C-alpha positions in Angstrom: -3.1 9.4 36.8 -1.1 6.2 36.5 2.6 5.7 35.8 3.8 8.1 33.1 6.2 6.7 30.5 7.6 8.5 27.5 7.0 7.1 24.1 10.7 6.2 23.5 10.8 4.1 26.8 7.4 2.6 26.0 8.7 1.4 22.6 11.8 -0.1 24.3 9.8 -1.8 27.2 6.4 -2.3 25.5 6.1 -6.0 26.5 6.7 -5.2 30.2 4.3 -2.3 30.1 1.7 -4.4 28.5 2.0 -7.0 31.3 1.8 -4.3 33.9 -1.3 -2.9 32.3 -2.9 -6.3 32.0 -2.2 -6.8 35.7 -4.4 -3.7 36.4 -1.9 -0.8 36.4 -2.8 2.3 34.4 0.1 3.3 32.2 0.0 6.8 30.7 2.1 7.3 27.6 3.6 10.8 27.2 4.8 12.6 24.1 7.1 15.5 24.7 6.3 15.3 28.4 2.5 15.6 27.9 0.0 12.8 28.5 -0.9 11.3 25.1 -2.5 7.9 25.5 -3.3 5.3 28.1 -2.7 1.6 28.4 -5.4 -0.1 30.4 -6.5 -3.8 30.7 -9.1 -4.9 28.3 -11.9 -6.9 29.8 -14.1 -9.2 27.8 -16.7 -9.5 30.5 -20.1 -8.0 29.9 -21.5 -6.1 32.8 -23.8 -8.3 34.9 -27.5 -7.7 34.6 -29.2 -6.7 37.8 -32.7 -8.3 37.9 -35.2 -6.0 39.5 -33.3 -2.8 38.9 -36.5 -1.2 37.5 -38.8 -2.6 40.1 -41.5 -0.1 40.9 -40.8 1.9 37.8 -44.1 2.7 36.0 -44.7 4.2 32.5 -46.9 7.2 33.1 -50.3 7.3 31.3 -49.2 10.5 29.6 -46.7 8.5 27.6 -49.5 7.2 25.5 -51.1 10.7 24.9 -51.1 11.9 21.3 -48.3 14.2 20.3 -49.0 17.9 19.9 -49.7 18.8 16.2 -46.4 20.8 15.8 -44.3 17.9 17.1 -46.2 15.3 15.0 -45.6 17.5 11.9 -41.8 17.5 12.6 -41.8 13.7 13.0 -43.7 13.3 9.7 -42.1 16.0 7.6 -38.8 16.7 9.3 -37.4 20.0 10.5 -35.7 22.7 8.6 -32.1 21.8 7.8 -32.7 18.0 8.5 -30.1 16.3 6.1 -32.2 13.2 6.1 -35.2 15.1 4.8 -33.4 16.8 1.9 -35.0 16.1 -1.5 -32.7 15.4 -4.4 -32.7 18.1 -7.1 -34.2 17.1 -10.5 
């Protein structure tokens, strides 16, 4: 856990805490002595893609097999209690 700061002190020194968090420090805000929230730096960088990460990965032939009848029925008709499959009352 990072540096723990109570809410009152955090309000008083928010700008300084914000700078410390931006520099990479983890600041934990505590309320009544208990950890409550965390200030961490926000990064706008997207994770870099790694070409070739799936190299050698193959989709098995069984992927293209037909679904069993009971599973196909669930996909087509829904399952009991499915809220997306409820029919409006007339």
